[in-house]
C-alpha positions as CSV (number, residue, x, y, z in Angstrom):
1,M,12.5,-11.3,29.9
2,Q,13.7,-7.9,31.4
3,A,17.0,-7.9,29.5
4,N,14.8,-8.5,26.4
5,I,12.6,-5.7,27.1
6,D,15.4,-3.2,27.9
7,A,17.0,-4.5,24.4
8,I,13.7,-3.6,22.7
9,K,13.6,-0.2,24.4
10,I,17.0,0.6,23.1
11,E,15.9,-0.4,19.5
12,I,12.8,1.8,19.8
13,V,14.8,4.8,20.8
14,A,17.5,4.3,17.8
15,Q,14.5,3.7,15.4
16,L,12.9,7.1,16.4
17,D,16.4,8.6,15.9
18,C,16.4,9.9,19.6
19,D,19.4,10.6,21.9
20,P,20.0,7.5,23.9
21,K,21.1,9.5,26.8
22,T,17.7,11.3,27.0
23,P,15.1,8.8,25.6
24,P,11.5,9.8,25.5
25,V,9.2,8.3,28.1
26,H,6.1,8.9,26.0
27,I,5.8,8.9,22.1
28,D,2.8,9.8,19.9
29,D,0.5,7.6,18.0
30,K,2.3,8.2,14.7
31,Q,5.7,7.2,16.2
32,A,4.3,4.2,17.8
33,A,2.6,3.2,14.9
34,A,6.0,3.5,13.0
35,V,7.6,1.6,15.6
36,L,5.0,-1.4,15.4
37,G,5.1,-1.1,11.7
38,V,1.3,-0.3,11.5
39,K,-0.7,2.5,10.6
40,P,-2.1,5.0,13.2
41,S,-5.4,4.3,12.5
42,T,-4.7,0.7,13.0
43,L,-3.7,1.6,16.4
44,A,-6.9,3.7,16.9
45,V,-8.8,0.6,16.1
46,W,-6.9,-1.6,19.0
47,R,-7.6,1.2,21.3
48,S,-11.6,1.3,20.7
49,T,-11.9,-2.5,20.4
50,G,-9.5,-3.5,22.8
51,R,-8.0,-6.2,20.4
52,Y,-4.6,-6.0,21.8
53,P,-3.5,-5.2,25.4
54,L,-1.5,-2.1,24.4
55,P,-1.8,0.6,27.3
56,F,-1.9,4.3,26.3
57,V,-2.3,7.5,27.8
58,K,-5.3,9.8,26.8
59,V,-5.5,13.4,27.7
60,G,-8.4,15.2,25.7
61,R,-7.6,14.1,22.2
62,M,-3.9,13.4,22.7
63,V,-3.0,9.9,22.6
64,R,0.5,9.0,23.8
65,Y,2.4,5.5,24.3
66,R,5.0,4.7,27.1
67,V,8.1,3.4,25.3
68,S,8.3,1.0,28.1
69,D,4.7,-0.4,27.4
70,L,5.7,-0.8,23.6
71,A,8.8,-2.7,24.5
72,E,6.8,-5.0,27.1
73,F,4.0,-5.5,24.3
74,M,6.6,-6.2,21.6
75,A,8.4,-8.8,24.0
76,R,5.2,-10.6,24.9
77,R,4.3,-11.1,21.0
78,T,7.9,-12.4,20.3
79,V,7.8,-15.8,19.2
80,G,10.4,-18.6,18.5
81,H,8.4,-20.2,15.8
82,T,4.8,-20.5,15.1
83,G,2.7,-21.6,17.9
84,E,5.5,-20.8,20.5
85,V,5.4,-17.5,22.5
86,A,8.7,-16.5,24.1
């Protein structure tokens, strides 16, 4: 599973067009939404309702997501076919 998470991290960094030698640790909600293919407002709903267990960092009004948490979230939700969680 860790190899899968590491591969997803690499994909996220490439998608964000960041330097792979110095990848970001945290990204904002707009970037996280783009990575997941949802709107930032969807992430706001998930944060407020707890619909999905996606950790985030909040300081005042600022919301940030760890790239590692996004990769783990995506790895947990990867399926081989309907009904099977990897």
